[in-house]
C-alpha positions as CSV (number, residue, x, y, z in Angstrom):
1,M,62.4,146.4,43.2
2,T,61.4,149.3,41.6
3,K,62.7,151.9,39.1
4,Q,65.4,154.0,40.5
5,Y,68.4,154.1,38.4
6,Q,68.6,157.2,35.7
7,S,71.4,156.4,33.8
8,F,73.8,153.2,33.2
9,S,76.5,154.8,35.4
10,Q,73.9,154.5,38.1
11,F,72.7,151.3,37.4
12,Y,76.1,149.6,37.3
13,P,77.3,149.8,41.1
14,F,73.6,147.9,41.7
15,Y,74.2,145.5,39.1
16,L,77.6,144.4,40.3
17,T,75.9,143.8,43.9
18,Q,73.5,141.5,42.0
19,H,76.5,139.2,41.0
20,Q,78.3,138.5,44.2
21,N,78.0,135.2,43.9
22,G,81.2,133.6,41.7
23,T,79.7,130.9,40.2
24,C,76.3,133.5,38.6
25,R,79.5,135.5,37.3
26,R,81.0,133.0,35.6
27,L,77.4,131.4,34.1
28,H,76.9,135.3,32.9
29,F,81.0,135.2,31.3
30,I,80.1,131.6,29.6
31,G,76.8,132.9,28.2
32,S,78.2,135.8,27.2
33,L,80.9,133.9,25.6
34,L,79.2,131.7,23.4
35,I,76.4,134.6,22.3
36,V,79.8,135.8,21.0
37,L,80.9,132.1,19.4
38,L,77.3,131.9,17.8
39,V,77.0,135.2,16.2
40,A,80.9,134.8,14.6
41,Y,79.2,130.9,13.3
42,I,76.0,132.3,12.0
43,V,77.8,135.0,10.3
44,A,80.5,132.7,8.8
45,T,77.3,130.3,8.1
46,S,74.8,132.7,6.7
47,N,72.5,130.2,9.4
48,W,70.1,133.0,10.4
49,R,67.8,130.8,12.0
50,L,70.2,130.3,14.6
51,L,69.8,133.9,16.1
52,L,66.8,132.5,17.8
53,L,69.1,130.4,20.1
54,L,70.6,133.9,21.2
55,P,67.9,134.7,24.1
56,V,68.2,131.3,25.0
57,I,71.5,130.9,25.7
58,G,72.0,134.6,27.1
59,Y,69.3,134.5,29.3
60,G,69.4,130.6,30.6
61,F,73.2,131.0,31.5
62,A,72.3,133.9,33.5
63,W,68.8,132.9,34.9
64,V,70.1,129.8,36.4
65,G,73.0,131.7,37.8
66,H,70.5,134.0,40.0
67,L,68.2,131.5,40.5
68,V,70.2,128.7,41.7
69,F,73.6,130.3,42.8
70,E,73.0,134.2,43.6
71,K,69.1,133.1,44.6
72,N,67.9,136.8,43.5
73,R,65.5,138.0,40.9
74,P,67.2,139.1,37.7
75,A,67.0,142.9,37.0
76,T,66.0,142.4,34.1
77,F,62.5,142.5,34.3
78,I,62.8,146.5,35.7
79,Y,65.7,147.4,33.8
80,P,65.8,145.2,30.6
81,L,68.4,147.8,28.7
82,Y,70.4,149.2,31.8
83,S,70.6,144.7,32.4
84,L,71.8,144.1,29.1
85,I,74.3,146.6,29.1
86,G,75.6,145.7,32.5
87,D,75.8,142.1,30.9
88,W,78.4,143.4,28.3
89,V,80.1,145.6,30.6
90,M,80.9,143.0,33.4
91,F,82.1,140.6,31.0
92,K,84.4,143.2,29.6
93,D,85.4,143.8,33.4
94,M,86.2,139.9,33.9
95,L,88.1,139.8,30.8
96,I,90.6,142.5,32.0
97,G,90.5,141.6,35.8
98,R,88.4,144.4,37.1
99,V,85.6,142.2,38.1
100,K,86.9,138.9,39.8
101,F,86.1,135.8,37.4
């Protein structure tokens, strides 16, 4: 995979092609939801050390989805910022029904 996208709007359709497997998408969703819940817990308890878990949870669920179910290489390695944004846009799109859960 080589860099070819100059904007997120160009990248997102590609991002969705990398998440065709339903289990992979659901694992992304679960990881994102756990991040939201963990951040809320961290803020409520001021237990800032738990911030170290955020990348483990976020990337852990996503990468299992890609390696085990989607059987592709996460775009994070080439497009780290676009992929991070894509995770949250897909999360929102799954919540509103634009992307199949």
